C-alpha positions, 0 to 999 in steps of 0.5 A: 895767231896764224892758227886762230886766223885760219880757224876763223876763216874756215868756220865763216866760210863753212857756215856760208857754204853747204850741201844741197840735199832734198832741196835744203841748204845745210851748212857745214861747220867743222867746229860742230862736227860730232865723230861717231866711229862706225862698225869697223871693220865693215869688210875684210880680205877674202878667204884664201884663194880668193882674188882679194885674199891679200889687202883691201883698200878703199876706192870710192863710195856711191849711193844709187837709189836705195843701194850703197856701193863701196868700191875697193882695190885689193891684192890677191891670187898672185896679182897686185891691185884690182877693183871690186865692189860691195853693196848694202841697203844701209850706209853702214852695212852690212856690206856683201861683196859682189861676185867672185871676181874683180869688176875691173881687172888688169889690162892685157900683157903690155898694156898701160895698166897690166900691173895695177888697177886701183883708186876708182871714182864712179860718176853717174851721168845725166843719161843714166850711164856710169863713168869710172875714173881710175888709176893704173900702172903698167909693167913697162913704165919703169918710172913708177908713174900712175896714169888715169883711165876711164871705163863705162857701164850701165850699172855700178856693178858693171860690166865695165868697159875700158875706154879705147883711148886710155890712159886719158890723163898721163902721170897724175897719181891716185884718183880721189874724186871727180866733180862736174861743174858747169859742164866741165870735169874737175878731177882731184888726185893725190899728185905728185905721189911721194913728194911729201912722204913715201906714197903720200902727196898733196892734192892736185886738180886737172880739168877737161870738157869731156871725160876722155880729155884733153885734160889741163892741169891747174897751173897753181897746183896743188889745191891742198898742201900738207901741213907745216912741220909738226902739225898732225898732217905734215906728211901729206895725204892719201887719195881723197874725194872732193864733193860739191854742195851749195856754195862750195867744195868739201874735202875729207882727207886722210892726213898723215903723220909719217913713220919710217915704215910706210905701213905704220904711218898714222892717219886721222881724217881732216876737213877742208873747204873751198868756195871755187874748188881751186884753193882749199882752207883746212880746218886745223884739227881732225874731223875724226881722230884715229885715237877715238877708235880702239886699236886704229892706227890709220884712216886712209883713202877717204870717200864721203857720202853726205846724207844730212845730218850725217856724213859717212866717211868710207876709208881704209883701216890700218891697226896698231896691233894685229886685230886677229890671231891670224894677222900676227905674222903679217902685221902691220901689212893688214888693211881692211875697210871701215866707216866713220860717221860725222853728225853735223847737228844735235839732236841726232838719231842713228842706227848702227849695225853691231853684229849680223850672222846668217846662221848660228849653230846649236849651242854656238857662241859667237867670238868677240872678234866677230863684233866690232867695238861700239864707241859711245863717247859722243852718244847720250843714249844707246839701245841694243835692238835684237832680231832673230829668225828661229827655225820651225823646231826651235825650243830655246832662244838666244842669250846676248851678253854685253862686254864693256870697256873703259879704253877699248882694250880691256874687256869685261862681261856684265850680265846685268847689261845682257838680255835673253830672247825666247824662241818663236818657232818658225817666226821672227822675234825682236827684243831690246835693251837700253845700255844703262849705265852707258859704257864708253865701249861695248861689244856683244856676244850671242849664244844659241841656247838650243841644243839641236836647232840653229838660228837662221839669222841674228841681227843686232843693231844699236839705236844711238841718240845725241840728245843735247845741244852744242 
């Protein structure tokens, strides 16, 4: 009875709420969410020797103009977490890392953040400047506490300048999101860390008139509680971003089902709504289930960009099994970045990146590991779109083979679902193929048929449509 009551309350509240976009008030009804897994992973660790050659985890997602910024924290180069960013022209990528160094580094020896810098949340202000709220930890803080710092920049990629009065808020966990409401800053964080499970906790709120504070913790924290024992999110949450729309506040979060080994904890993505930003009601079922994506164990540290009719959920990826041969020795400590898509209505039309290569050598055949699985369970029509730039001396084209699977684990090649694209020397060539019959999962393998000439660029996308109503 209690579960049914909660479902009805959340559904009614979300139908009355919405997010303002391009002047429209669009309702969010979690009962009508359609999960479309993204091209996971969209980013992996750097090459050996890079500053991010360890693990990379989601920190924030921001659209500014026609560019999408995916902030992440990473280990590598003998150091712990520091902050970087990748950019793309499409919300699903392909993403390219910015520069060869962190955009926000550790503090100097003895500083409050000289050990770890992570969990960025970037807010664009009305004056055109950007403020980054982030979590930091220092080697002198023996209590394992995380504090909140502030940095400013004139551009999302930096350079970022740390506030001289940092930390602006002491002992407030992992920053998830900051929302400006009637001139006041509402900062949401996973806090207290470890109170519901190792590295997990509830969501709490602090409020200030200025970014530098003073910050006041809400007296009735937390704003979102872990699920009751036995529920899918009874282990609490990783940090998650709150965003504001017409009529309320929306939270997509990674809900944990704990495992004795921290890195094997399972997470799916849940949704919660609040009319005032203080008390959130959770939908009882996940909005995006980890089981929907082959080999996915966790969708953690979730951040959202809402572009109706889609919500793009940027998150950390953890796996059930090593995703690549080189990951076997360090599994399960393998973390990458991924994206899930929530369609909020039908019909929908979505362009999904499938495979992008800047250079395909003579007779080269791509590795199936290079192509993330295309998950088509909630799609009624799928068409592969191929675009190739050929060299001036190209005489032969490319062959695209489609591998299909019923479960996302066992793959078979079906030439009947493939296509060939003839060479057009020095020109751009395009082709397409509808996947009929539509498989549940698909991957592509691309072969350059030319013995001598490389293909300078190969770009494959999928045109996905949901054509039926609810």
